[in-house]
PASEBA-1860 file (N, C-alpha, C; in nm, 3 decimals):
! residues 288
1> XXXXXXXX> 4.191/3.567/-1.813/4.079/3.633/-1.746/3.949/3.570/-1.794 ~ 3.866/3.533/-1.697/3.742/3.465/-1.733/3.645/3.564/-1.795 ~ 3.574/3.520/-1.895/3.470/3.602/-1.954/3.349/3.603/-1.864 ~ 3.259/3.698/-1.886/3.136/3.707/-1.807/3.053/3.580/-1.822 ~ 3.048/3.522/-1.943/2.972/3.400/-1.968/3.028/3.283/-1.886 ~ 3.164/3.273/-1.882/3.226/3.166/-1.804/3.193/3.178/-1.656 ~ 3.195/3.301/-1.605/3.164/3.325/-1.464/3.021/3.285/-1.432 ~ 2.929/3.321/-1.521/2.788/3.287/-1.500/2.770/3.136/-1.499
9> XXXXXXXX> 2.839/3.066/-1.592/2.828/2.921/-1.599/2.880/2.855/-1.472 ~ 2.992/2.906/-1.417/3.049/2.849/-1.295/2.952/2.863/-1.179 ~ 2.897/2.984/-1.162/2.803/3.007/-1.051/2.675/2.925/-1.070 ~ 2.635/2.906/-1.194/2.515/2.825/-1.221/2.539/2.680/-1.180 ~ 2.656/2.626/-1.214/2.689/2.489/-1.178/2.698/2.473/-1.027 ~ 2.755/2.572/-0.958/2.763/2.567/-0.812/2.625/2.568/-0.751 ~ 2.535/2.648/-0.809/2.399/2.656/-0.756/2.328/2.524/-0.770 ~ 2.344/2.457/-0.887/2.281/2.327/-0.909/2.338/2.224/-0.813
17> XXXXXXXX> 2.473/2.227/-0.796/2.538/2.131/-0.708/2.489/2.143/-0.566 ~ 2.458/2.265/-0.521/2.420/2.289/-0.382/2.270/2.290/-0.359 ~ 2.192/2.244/-0.457/2.048/2.235/-0.437/2.017/2.142/-0.321 ~ 1.925/2.182/-0.231/1.892/2.094/-0.118/1.829/1.963/-0.164 ~ 1.870/1.853/-0.101/1.814/1.723/-0.136/1.679/1.704/-0.069 ~ 1.586/1.637/-0.139/1.457/1.605/-0.079/1.477/1.500/0.030 ~ 1.407/1.512/0.143/1.418/1.408/0.246/1.373/1.273/0.192 ~ 1.429/1.166/0.246/1.391/1.032/0.205/1.272/0.987/0.290
25> XXXXXXXX> 1.158/0.971/0.227/1.038/0.932/0.299/1.013/0.781/0.294 ~ 1.102/0.706/0.232/1.091/0.560/0.233/1.230/0.499/0.221 ~ 1.303/0.490/0.333/1.436/0.427/0.328/1.423/0.280/0.290 ~ 1.497/0.237/0.189/1.488/0.100/0.141/1.622/0.031/0.155 ~ 1.623/-0.077/0.230/1.744/-0.158/0.246/1.702/-0.298/0.288 ~ 1.766/-0.399/0.232/1.740/-0.536/0.275/1.772/-0.547/0.425 ~ 1.680/-0.606/0.500/1.696/-0.620/0.643/1.616/-0.521/0.724 ~ 1.564/-0.415/0.661/1.477/-0.323/0.735/1.353/-0.398/0.784
33> XXXXXXXX> 1.313/-0.369/0.908/1.202/-0.441/0.972/1.090/-0.344/1.008 ~ 0.967/-0.399/1.012/0.851/-0.318/1.045/0.750/-0.402/1.122 ~ 0.675/-0.337/1.212/0.561/-0.402/1.275/0.447/-0.300/1.284 ~ 0.328/-0.345/1.245/0.211/-0.258/1.247/0.101/-0.321/1.333 ~ 0.004/-0.238/1.370/-0.117/-0.285/1.435/-0.236/-0.227/1.361 ~ -0.331/-0.315/1.323/-0.447/-0.270/1.247/-0.576/-0.274/1.328 ~ -0.564/-0.282/1.462/-0.681/-0.289/1.546/-0.728/-0.430/1.572 ~ -0.678/-0.525/1.493/-0.711/-0.666/1.511/-0.591/-0.741/1.569
41> XXXXXXXX> -0.473/-0.710/1.518/-0.352/-0.777/1.564/-0.229/-0.708/1.512 ~ -0.113/-0.763/1.548/0.016/-0.711/1.506/0.068/-0.794/1.389 ~ 0.136/-0.725/1.295/0.194/-0.791/1.179/0.338/-0.744/1.164 ~ 0.427/-0.840/1.139/0.570/-0.811/1.131/0.621/-0.849/0.993 ~ 0.711/-0.768/0.939/0.767/-0.799/0.808/0.907/-0.743/0.792 ~ 0.983/-0.802/0.701/1.121/-0.763/0.671/1.137/-0.747/0.520 ~ 1.213/-0.647/0.479/1.253/-0.639/0.338/1.361/-0.744/0.315 ~ 1.329/-0.847/0.238/1.418/-0.962/0.224/1.495/-0.966/0.093
49> XXXXXXXX> 1.448/-0.894/-0.008/1.519/-0.905/-0.136/1.496/-0.781/-0.221 ~ 1.583/-0.764/-0.319/1.562/-0.664/-0.423/1.580/-0.731/-0.558 ~ 1.529/-0.666/-0.663/1.530/-0.725/-0.797/1.565/-0.618/-0.899 ~ 1.653/-0.648/-0.990/1.682/-0.558/-1.101/1.587/-0.594/-1.215 ~ 1.501/-0.501/-1.251/1.404/-0.523/-1.358/1.469/-0.503/-1.495 ~ 1.402/-0.546/-1.602/1.458/-0.528/-1.737/1.487/-0.383/-1.773 ~ 1.425/-0.287/-1.702/1.454/-0.146/-1.729/1.584/-0.100/-1.664 ~ 1.654/-0.194/-1.595/1.782/-0.161/-1.534/1.772/-0.099/-1.396
57> XXXXXXXX> 1.651/-0.083/-1.344/1.632/-0.021/-1.213/1.608/-0.127/-1.106 ~ 1.652/-0.098/-0.985/1.641/-0.192/-0.874/1.519/-0.161/-0.789 ~ 1.437/-0.263/-0.764/1.315/-0.250/-0.684/1.325/-0.341/-0.562 ~ 1.278/-0.292/-0.449/1.277/-0.369/-0.325/1.137/-0.426/-0.304 ~ 1.131/-0.553/-0.270/1.002/-0.618/-0.244/0.961/-0.589/-0.100 ~ 0.857/-0.509/-0.083/0.812/-0.468/0.050/0.721/-0.574/0.110 ~ 0.734/-0.597/0.241/0.655/-0.704/0.304/0.509/-0.666/0.321 ~ 0.421/-0.762/0.292/0.279/-0.747/0.321/0.249/-0.815/0.453
65> XXXXXXXX> 0.146/-0.766/0.527/0.057/-0.656/0.493/0.108/-0.521/0.543 ~ 0.240/-0.510/0.568/0.295/-0.384/0.618/0.272/-0.272/0.517 ~ 0.296/-0.300/0.390/0.281/-0.202/0.284/0.176/-0.249/0.183 ~ 0.111/-0.153/0.118/0.014/-0.186/0.014/0.080/-0.192/-0.124 ~ 0.212/-0.169/-0.129/0.285/-0.174/-0.255/0.379/-0.293/-0.252 ~ 0.415/-0.342/-0.368/0.503/-0.458/-0.376/0.645/-0.414/-0.413 ~ 0.685/-0.432/-0.537/0.819/-0.395/-0.580/0.826/-0.244/-0.599 ~ 0.914/-0.180/-0.522/0.915/-0.034/-0.509/1.058/0.018/-0.512
73> XXXXXXXX> 1.075/0.139/-0.565/1.206/0.203/-0.562/1.190/0.352/-0.531 ~ 1.297/0.413/-0.484/1.302/0.557/-0.461/1.412/0.614/-0.550 ~ 1.380/0.717/-0.630/1.483/0.774/-0.718/1.566/0.878/-0.644 ~ 1.662/0.938/-0.715/1.755/1.032/-0.651/1.688/1.160/-0.604 ~ 1.564/1.186/-0.650/1.492/1.305/-0.609/1.395/1.278/-0.494 ~ 1.383/1.149/-0.452/1.292/1.115/-0.344/1.156/1.069/-0.391 ~ 1.131/1.066/-0.523/1.005/1.015/-0.574/0.999/0.864/-0.554 ~ 0.879/0.812/-0.527/0.861/0.669/-0.502/0.780/0.609/-0.616
81> XXXXXXXX> 0.832/0.498/-0.671/0.766/0.430/-0.783/0.738/0.285/-0.746 ~ 0.629/0.233/-0.801/0.602/0.089/-0.793/0.578/0.039/-0.935 ~ 0.580/-0.093/-0.951/0.571/-0.150/-1.085/0.435/-0.215/-1.107 ~ 0.402/-0.235/-1.234/0.275/-0.296/-1.269/0.280/-0.448/-1.254 ~ 0.398/-0.509/-1.270/0.405/-0.654/-1.278/0.354/-0.724/-1.151 ~ 0.402/-0.690/-1.031/0.355/-0.762/-0.914/0.210/-0.731/-0.878 ~ 0.157/-0.619/-0.931/0.021/-0.581/-0.896/-0.082/-0.649/-0.985 ~ -0.045/-0.683/-1.108/-0.142/-0.737/-1.201/-0.103/-0.872/-1.259
89> XXXXXXXX> 0.023/-0.909/-1.246/0.070/-1.032/-1.309/0.102/-1.012/-1.456 ~ 0.090/-0.889/-1.505/0.118/-0.859/-1.645/0.269/-0.853/-1.664 ~ 0.322/-0.927/-1.757/0.465/-0.928/-1.782/0.494/-0.862/-1.916 ~ 0.623/-0.843/-1.943/0.662/-0.785/-2.071/0.646/-0.635/-2.076 ~ 0.637/-0.568/-1.960/0.624/-0.422/-1.958/0.727/-0.365/-1.863 ~ 0.777/-0.247/-1.895/0.871/-0.177/-1.808/0.802/-0.063/-1.735 ~ 0.670/-0.059/-1.740/0.597/0.052/-1.680/0.620/0.058/-1.530 ~ 0.634/0.179/-1.477/0.636/0.202/-1.334/0.551/0.325/-1.307
97> XXXXXXXX> 0.497/0.335/-1.186/0.401/0.440/-1.156/0.440/0.514/-1.030 ~ 0.433/0.647/-1.036/0.473/0.731/-0.925/0.363/0.736/-0.819 ~ 0.391/0.678/-0.703/0.293/0.678/-0.594/0.324/0.786/-0.491 ~ 0.442/0.848/-0.502/0.475/0.962/-0.416/0.561/1.058/-0.494 ~ 0.518/1.186/-0.497/0.589/1.291/-0.570/0.656/1.381/-0.467 ~ 0.788/1.372/-0.460/0.862/1.434/-0.351/0.846/1.585/-0.343 ~ 0.836/1.652/-0.458/0.828/1.798/-0.456/0.685/1.850/-0.468 ~ 0.587/1.762/-0.449/0.446/1.805/-0.459/0.413/1.905/-0.349
105> XXXXXXXX> 0.324/1.997/-0.380/0.272/2.093/-0.283/0.135/2.046/-0.235 ~ 0.096/2.086/-0.115/-0.034/2.047/-0.063/-0.144/2.081/-0.163 ~ -0.230/1.983/-0.190/-0.338/2.002/-0.285/-0.302/1.962/-0.427 ~ -0.176/1.932/-0.453/-0.133/1.892/-0.587/-0.177/1.748/-0.616 ~ -0.227/1.727/-0.736/-0.277/1.597/-0.780/-0.195/1.549/-0.899 ~ -0.161/1.421/-0.899/-0.093/1.364/-1.015/-0.155/1.228/-1.049 ~ -0.152/1.190/-1.179/-0.213/1.063/-1.220/-0.124/0.944/-1.185 ~ -0.187/0.835/-1.142/-0.116/0.711/-1.109/-0.189/0.596/-1.177
113> XXXXXXXX> -0.114/0.501/-1.232/-0.174/0.380/-1.286/-0.137/0.267/-1.192 ~ -0.199/0.263/-1.076/-0.161/0.170/-0.970/-0.238/0.039/-0.984 ~ -0.166/-0.065/-1.026/-0.230/-0.195/-1.038/-0.309/-0.215/-1.165 ~ -0.303/-0.119/-1.257/-0.378/-0.130/-1.382/-0.286/-0.098/-1.499 ~ -0.308/-0.163/-1.616/-0.218/-0.142/-1.729/-0.251/-0.019/-1.811 ~ -0.320/0.078/-1.755/-0.355/0.201/-1.827/-0.327/0.319/-1.736 ~ -0.313/0.435/-1.798/-0.285/0.557/-1.723/-0.415/0.628/-1.684 ~ -0.407/0.707/-1.579/-0.516/0.794/-1.534/-0.636/0.719/-1.481
121> XXXXXXXX> -0.618/0.601/-1.425/-0.729/0.531/-1.361/-0.726/0.551/-1.210 ~ -0.610/0.590/-1.157/-0.598/0.618/-1.015/-0.520/0.747/-1.000 ~ -0.558/0.828/-0.901/-0.494/0.955/-0.879/-0.438/0.963/-0.738 ~ -0.334/1.044/-0.722/-0.277/1.070/-0.591/-0.283/1.220/-0.564 ~ -0.308/1.254/-0.438/-0.311/1.395/-0.398/-0.238/1.411/-0.266 ~ -0.144/1.505/-0.262/-0.079/1.538/-0.136/-0.176/1.624/-0.055 ~ -0.228/1.571/0.055/-0.331/1.644/0.130/-0.278/1.711/0.256 ~ -0.166/1.662/0.309/-0.110/1.722/0.432/0.042/1.716/0.428
129> XXXXXXXX> 0.105/1.829/0.456/0.247/1.833/0.493/0.253/1.896/0.631 ~ 0.316/1.826/0.725/0.313/1.873/0.863/0.436/1.821/0.936 ~ 0.449/1.858/1.062/0.556/1.808/1.148/0.494/1.733/1.265 ~ 0.525/1.605/1.277/0.474/1.522/1.387/0.593/1.468/1.466 ~ 0.566/1.436/1.593/0.666/1.366/1.673/0.652/1.218/1.641 ~ 0.751/1.163/1.573/0.749/1.023/1.531/0.867/0.951/1.596 ~ 0.837/0.856/1.684/0.937/0.780/1.758/1.024/0.871/1.843 ~ 1.139/0.916/1.789/1.238/0.983/1.873/1.246/1.134/1.858
137> XXXXXXXX> 1.179/1.190/1.755/1.193/1.334/1.731/1.085/1.384/1.637 ~ 1.081/1.516/1.622/0.991/1.577/1.525/1.039/1.545/1.384 ~ 0.945/1.503/1.300/0.978/1.469/1.163/0.873/1.527/1.068 ~ 0.916/1.561/0.948/0.821/1.602/0.844/0.742/1.481/0.799 ~ 0.611/1.499/0.788/0.525/1.391/0.738/0.450/1.439/0.614 ~ 0.415/1.345/0.529/0.334/1.372/0.410/0.220/1.271/0.407 ~ 0.098/1.321/0.393/-0.020/1.235/0.381/-0.068/1.239/0.238 ~ -0.085/1.122/0.177/-0.123/1.111/0.037/-0.255/1.037/0.025
145> XXXXXXXX> -0.346/1.097/-0.047/-0.476/1.035/-0.076/-0.469/0.968/-0.212 ~ -0.504/0.839/-0.217/-0.515/0.767/-0.343/-0.663/0.740/-0.370 ~ -0.708/0.771/-0.491/-0.848/0.750/-0.523/-0.866/0.728/-0.672 ~ -0.971/0.654/-0.707/-1.004/0.630/-0.848/-1.131/0.706/-0.881 ~ -1.169/0.701/-1.009/-1.294/0.764/-1.049/-1.412/0.701/-0.976 ~ -1.397/0.575/-0.939/-1.495/0.505/-0.857/-1.419/0.412/-0.765 ~ -1.481/0.375/-0.655/-1.412/0.289/-0.560/-1.369/0.365/-0.436 ~ -1.331/0.295/-0.330/-1.301/0.359/-0.203/-1.167/0.430/-0.202
153> XXXXXXXX> -1.157/0.543/-0.133/-1.028/0.612/-0.121/-0.942/0.548/-0.013 ~ -0.817/0.587/-0.010/-0.721/0.529/0.083/-0.612/0.633/0.108 ~ -0.575/0.654/0.234/-0.474/0.753/0.270/-0.356/0.683/0.336 ~ -0.235/0.717/0.295/-0.118/0.668/0.366/-0.030/0.786/0.404 ~ 0.040/0.772/0.518/0.123/0.880/0.572/0.268/0.832/0.578 ~ 0.359/0.912/0.521/0.501/0.883/0.523/0.571/0.981/0.616 ~ 0.669/0.930/0.692/0.749/1.015/0.779/0.893/1.016/0.731 ~ 0.953/1.133/0.733/1.092/1.149/0.691/1.185/1.054/0.767
161> XXXXXXXX> 1.262/0.976/0.692/1.360/0.888/0.753/1.306/0.757/0.806 ~ 1.173/0.739/0.802/1.111/0.618/0.857/1.038/0.539/0.750 ~ 0.950/0.607/0.675/0.864/0.539/0.577/0.719/0.552/0.617 ~ 0.642/0.451/0.582/0.497/0.455/0.607/0.469/0.433/0.755 ~ 0.397/0.529/0.817/0.367/0.519/0.959/0.218/0.504/0.987 ~ 0.134/0.523/0.886/-0.011/0.517/0.909/-0.084/0.494/0.779 ~ -0.197/0.421/0.788/-0.292/0.405/0.678/-0.432/0.432/0.731 ~ -0.513/0.497/0.651/-0.654/0.520/0.684/-0.740/0.469/0.569
169> XXXXXXXX> -0.832/0.375/0.599/-0.918/0.316/0.498/-1.060/0.369/0.511 ~ -1.137/0.356/0.403/-1.271/0.413/0.401/-1.367/0.345/0.499 ~ -1.334/0.222/0.543/-1.421/0.153/0.638/-1.392/0.189/0.783 ~ -1.302/0.287/0.802/-1.268/0.330/0.937/-1.146/0.261/0.995 ~ -1.090/0.164/0.923/-0.971/0.094/0.971/-0.851/0.189/0.970 ~ -0.778/0.192/1.081/-0.655/0.270/1.093/-0.541/0.175/1.125 ~ -0.436/0.182/1.046/-0.319/0.097/1.065/-0.203/0.185/1.108 ~ -0.136/0.149/1.219/-0.029/0.230/1.274/0.100/0.151/1.284
177> XXXXXXXX> 0.211/0.216/1.252/0.344/0.156/1.269/0.386/0.171/1.415 ~ 0.419/0.061/1.481/0.462/0.070/1.621/0.609/0.033/1.642 ~ 0.672/-0.023/1.537/0.814/-0.060/1.548/0.876/-0.059/1.410 ~ 1.002/-0.016/1.405/1.078/-0.025/1.280/1.226/-0.035/1.312 ~ 1.296/-0.106/1.227/1.442/-0.110/1.231/1.489/-0.064/1.094 ~ 1.538/0.061/1.088/1.571/0.124/0.962/1.722/0.143/0.953 ~ 1.783/0.077/0.857/1.927/0.090/0.835/2.005/0.063/0.964 ~ 1.957/-0.032/1.044/2.026/-0.072/1.166/1.981/-0.001/1.292
185> XXXXXXXX> 1.904/0.107/1.280/1.856/0.182/1.397/1.716/0.138/1.433 ~ 1.691/0.110/1.562/1.562/0.060/1.609/1.477/0.176/1.658 ~ 1.350/0.177/1.616/1.252/0.276/1.659/1.131/0.204/1.717 ~ 1.082/0.252/1.832/0.964/0.191/1.892/0.997/0.059/1.958 ~ 0.892/-0.018/1.990/0.907/-0.144/2.061/0.840/-0.257/1.983 ~ 0.914/-0.363/1.961/0.860/-0.481/1.894/0.772/-0.557/1.993 ~ 0.646/-0.578/1.955/0.550/-0.646/2.042/0.545/-0.793/2.006 ~ 0.563/-0.880/2.105/0.550/-1.023/2.084/0.413/-1.069/2.133
193> XXXXXXXX> 0.339/-1.136/2.045/0.204/-1.180/2.080/0.191/-1.326/2.043 ~ 0.145/-1.408/2.138/0.127/-1.550/2.107/-0.007/-1.573/2.040 ~ -0.026/-1.693/1.987/-0.146/-1.722/1.910/-0.273/-1.704/1.990 ~ -0.274/-1.742/2.120/-0.394/-1.728/2.202/-0.436/-1.583/2.214 ~ -0.339/-1.492/2.234/-0.372/-1.351/2.248/-0.427/-1.294/2.118 ~ -0.372/-1.340/2.004/-0.423/-1.293/1.875/-0.568/-1.336/1.857 ~ -0.598/-1.461/1.889/-0.734/-1.512/1.871/-0.833/-1.436/1.959 ~ -0.791/-1.403/2.084/-0.881/-1.331/2.174/-0.914/-1.192/2.121
201> XXXXXXXX> -0.823/-1.132/2.043/-0.846/-0.996/1.993/-0.921/-0.994/1.860 ~ -0.951/-1.108/1.803/-1.016/-1.113/1.672/-1.160/-1.067/1.678 ~ -1.206/-1.007/1.569/-1.346/-0.972/1.551/-1.392/-1.030/1.418 ~ -1.524/-1.026/1.393/-1.576/-1.064/1.262/-1.559/-0.944/1.170 ~ -1.492/-0.965/1.058/-1.469/-0.853/0.967/-1.423/-0.906/0.831 ~ -1.467/-0.838/0.727/-1.412/-0.862/0.594/-1.361/-0.729/0.542 ~ -1.235/-0.726/0.500/-1.170/-0.601/0.459/-1.198/-0.569/0.313 ~ -1.173/-0.443/0.278/-1.184/-0.404/0.138/-1.079/-0.479/0.057
209> XXXXXXXX> -1.121/-0.531/-0.057/-1.027/-0.607/-0.141/-0.912/-0.519/-0.188 ~ -0.801/-0.583/-0.220/-0.684/-0.511/-0.271/-0.621/-0.593/-0.385 ~ -0.587/-0.532/-0.498/-0.616/-0.392/-0.530/-0.761/-0.373/-0.569 ~ -0.806/-0.251/-0.571/-0.941/-0.217/-0.611/-0.940/-0.075/-0.669 ~ -0.971/-0.058/-0.797/-1.014/-0.157/-0.895/-0.904/-0.261/-0.922 ~ -0.945/-0.372/-0.987/-0.852/-0.481/-1.011/-0.873/-0.541/-1.149 ~ -0.774/-0.618/-1.195/-0.782/-0.687/-1.324/-0.667/-0.786/-1.335 ~ -0.690/-0.917/-1.338/-0.819/-0.981/-1.311/-0.827/-1.039/-1.170
217> XXXXXXXX> -0.716/-1.027/-1.090/-0.716/-1.090/-0.958/-0.710/-0.985/-0.848 ~ -0.765/-1.021/-0.732/-0.762/-0.933/-0.615/-0.763/-1.018/-0.490 ~ -0.716/-0.961/-0.381/-0.709/-1.033/-0.254/-0.818/-0.983/-0.159 ~ -0.888/-1.077/-0.095/-0.989/-1.043/0.006/-0.944/-1.104/0.139 ~ -0.933/-1.021/0.241/-0.894/-1.066/0.375/-1.014/-1.061/0.468 ~ -1.024/-1.160/0.557/-1.132/-1.158/0.654/-1.086/-1.224/0.783 ~ -1.156/-1.194/0.891/-1.125/-1.255/1.021/-1.255/-1.300/1.086 ~ -1.246/-1.410/1.163/-1.363/-1.459/1.237/-1.321/-1.484/1.382
225> XXXXXXXX> -1.408/-1.447/1.474/-1.376/-1.452/1.616/-1.391/-1.592/1.675 ~ -1.479/-1.673/1.616/-1.504/-1.809/1.666/-1.515/-1.905/1.548 ~ -1.487/-2.031/1.574/-1.500/-2.132/1.469/-1.645/-2.138/1.420 ~ -1.661/-2.166/1.290/-1.795/-2.174/1.235/-1.791/-2.203/1.086 ~ -1.909/-2.219/1.028/-1.918/-2.244/0.884/-1.913/-2.111/0.812 ~ -1.813/-2.095/0.726/-1.787/-1.968/0.659/-1.834/-1.974/0.514 ~ -1.906/-1.871/0.474/-1.946/-1.855/0.334/-1.896/-1.720/0.285 ~ -1.819/-1.722/0.176/-1.774/-1.598/0.112/-1.804/-1.610/-0.036
233> XXXXXXXX> -1.902/-1.531/-0.080/-1.952/-1.543/-0.218/-1.946/-1.408/-0.290 ~ -1.938/-1.418/-0.423/-1.933/-1.300/-0.510/-2.065/-1.292/-0.588 ~ -2.120/-1.171/-0.595/-2.244/-1.147/-0.668/-2.225/-1.031/-0.765 ~ -2.301/-1.034/-0.876/-2.299/-0.919/-0.965/-2.394/-0.813/-0.912 ~ -2.402/-0.700/-0.980/-2.479/-0.587/-0.929/-2.629/-0.617/-0.924 ~ -2.673/-0.723/-0.997/-2.814/-0.763/-0.996/-2.843/-0.868/-0.889 ~ -2.740/-0.905/-0.813/-2.761/-1.001/-0.705/-2.743/-1.145/-0.745 ~ -2.696/-1.170/-0.865/-2.675/-1.307/-0.911/-2.539/-1.357/-0.864
241> XXXXXXXX> -2.535/-1.475/-0.807/-2.410/-1.532/-0.759/-2.321/-1.569/-0.879 ~ -2.195/-1.525/-0.874/-2.104/-1.554/-0.984/-1.985/-1.639/-0.940 ~ -1.961/-1.647/-0.808/-1.849/-1.728/-0.760/-1.862/-1.755/-0.610 ~ -1.818/-1.872/-0.570/-1.808/-1.907/-0.427/-1.662/-1.925/-0.392 ~ -1.610/-1.842/-0.303/-1.469/-1.846/-0.267/-1.444/-1.935/-0.146 ~ -1.535/-1.932/-0.049/-1.522/-2.014/0.072/-1.659/-2.070/0.105 ~ -1.663/-2.200/0.139/-1.789/-2.262/0.177/-1.757/-2.385/0.263 ~ -1.703/-2.357/0.384/-1.654/-2.466/0.467/-1.634/-2.419/0.612
249> XXXXXXXX> -1.612/-2.514/0.700/-1.582/-2.484/0.840/-1.442/-2.423/0.851 ~ -1.433/-2.319/0.934/-1.305/-2.254/0.960/-1.291/-2.228/1.109 ~ -1.167/-2.236/1.158/-1.141/-2.199/1.296/-1.123/-2.049/1.309 ~ -1.128/-1.999/1.433/-1.106/-1.857/1.457/-0.969/-1.817/1.403 ~ -0.962/-1.703/1.336/-0.834/-1.660/1.280/-0.853/-1.559/1.169 ~ -0.742/-1.526/1.103/-0.740/-1.432/0.992/-0.705/-1.507/0.863 ~ -0.776/-1.476/0.757/-0.760/-1.551/0.632/-0.753/-1.456/0.513 ~ -0.685/-1.503/0.409/-0.679/-1.434/0.280/-0.726/-1.530/0.172
257> XXXXXXXX> -0.794/-1.475/0.072/-0.836/-1.556/-0.042/-0.819/-1.471/-0.168 ~ -0.775/-1.533/-0.276/-0.757/-1.464/-0.403/-0.877/-1.491/-0.493 ~ -0.935/-1.383/-0.545/-1.046/-1.395/-0.639/-0.996/-1.367/-0.780 ~ -1.019/-1.461/-0.870/-0.980/-1.447/-1.010/-1.105/-1.424/-1.094 ~ -1.113/-1.305/-1.154/-1.233/-1.268/-1.231/-1.206/-1.270/-1.380 ~ -1.117/-1.358/-1.424/-1.077/-1.360/-1.565/-1.194/-1.393/-1.659 ~ -1.298/-1.458/-1.606/-1.412/-1.494/-1.691/-1.529/-1.398/-1.676 ~ -1.507/-1.284/-1.608/-1.615/-1.187/-1.586/-1.587/-1.059/-1.665
265> XXXXXXXX> -1.691/-0.980/-1.683/-1.679/-0.854/-1.757/-1.664/-0.737/-1.661 ~ -1.619/-0.625/-1.715/-1.603/-0.503/-1.635/-1.733/-0.469/-1.562 ~ -1.720/-0.429/-1.438/-1.839/-0.389/-1.364/-1.816/-0.390/-1.214 ~ -1.923/-0.357/-1.142/-1.921/-0.357/-0.996/-1.971/-0.493/-0.946 ~ -1.899/-0.550/-0.853/-1.937/-0.677/-0.793/-1.942/-0.663/-0.641 ~ -2.014/-0.750/-0.579/-2.034/-0.746/-0.434/-1.988/-0.879/-0.375 ~ -1.909/-0.873/-0.268/-1.872/-0.997/-0.199/-1.929/-0.992/-0.058 ~ -1.979/-1.107/-0.013/-2.049/-1.117/0.115/-1.989/-1.228/0.200
273> XXXXXXXX> -1.954/-1.193/0.324/-1.906/-1.290/0.422/-2.020/-1.322/0.518 ~ -2.045/-1.450/0.540/-2.146/-1.495/0.636/-2.086/-1.603/0.725 ~ -2.099/-1.586/0.857/-2.049/-1.684/0.952/-2.112/-1.659/1.089 ~ -2.164/-1.764/1.151/-2.219/-1.756/1.286/-2.321/-1.643/1.304 ~ -2.404/-1.623/1.203/-2.506/-1.519/1.211/-2.457/-1.381/1.172 ~ -2.327/-1.368/1.148/-2.270/-1.239/1.107/-2.268/-1.232/0.955 ~ -2.300/-1.115/0.902/-2.299/-1.096/0.757/-2.247/-0.956/0.725 ~ -2.155/-0.949/0.629/-2.101/-0.820/0.586/-2.071/-0.826/0.437
281> XXXXXXXX> -2.105/-0.718/0.368/-2.084/-0.711/0.223/-2.002/-0.587/0.187 ~ -1.925/-0.598/0.081/-1.849/-0.484/0.026/-1.855/-0.488/-0.126 ~ -1.835/-0.371/-0.186/-1.831/-0.359/-0.331/-1.686/-0.360/-0.381 ~ -1.667/-0.411/-0.501/-1.536/-0.405/-0.566/-1.558/-0.382/-0.715 ~ -1.455/-0.333/-0.783/-1.469/-0.294/-0.922/-1.370/-0.371/-1.009 ~ -1.422/-0.445/-1.104/-1.339/-0.511/-1.205/-1.329/-0.418/-1.324 ~ -1.207/-0.378/-1.359/-1.187/-0.280/-1.466/-1.091/-0.338/-1.567 ~ -1.144/-0.375/-1.683/-1.061/-0.435/-1.789/-0.980/-0.330/-1.860
END
């Protein structure tokens, strides 16, 4: 005859076993495909590889510019982590940072060290839990705000069973997922665009650098609608030029450039794009 304690233990184990699983808000598998539109053009990417890190965990390399994260994993509870190594180039660390907290409640904030080798420099907040019609059916969505003590905020939206479906940037840029192939199932329509159509849709624009804050390297993306002499320069907060990234003729198109600030000190810097009479400046933060 079972004792009362044994009975309680059995029911407790059954209760734990039957706990509802958190939905997967970022399905990860080699071969998954994505296409987004950022208002300028369409971008297509595939998850092509995974890597076992020294901590024994497997991370999937997410395609850019589809995702703002690089090597990423989802744990058994649905939490999403990214690593410091691909974001900063810092090696010899097993650190990983939670960019999505599966059981978070609306308004809950948690610290994230995204792209920086220290804790509590970037924060995440679950700002919306809702139900949207995504591709073929109603799905639960989660909107997460990422922000630092200084610097521009950024919002990304995850949909159950799909992954990232939207990004909202502080400059008004909205990025939308229009096609995905997840675990062999196709959602939406893959848009084919030739080079001429892409060029016709281009505007003059310089995007917010990524990552920001950064240490010591960051990526700056820009687009130009017509061929011309392009100048992209970095200035300190006093207006003194500290670096010239581009100073040459360029054809119409979209470009990326990496800025290495290894010889500069912590502070706010300004980068300015000038081409064909167009000029645009943005701030970025170097945080040692």
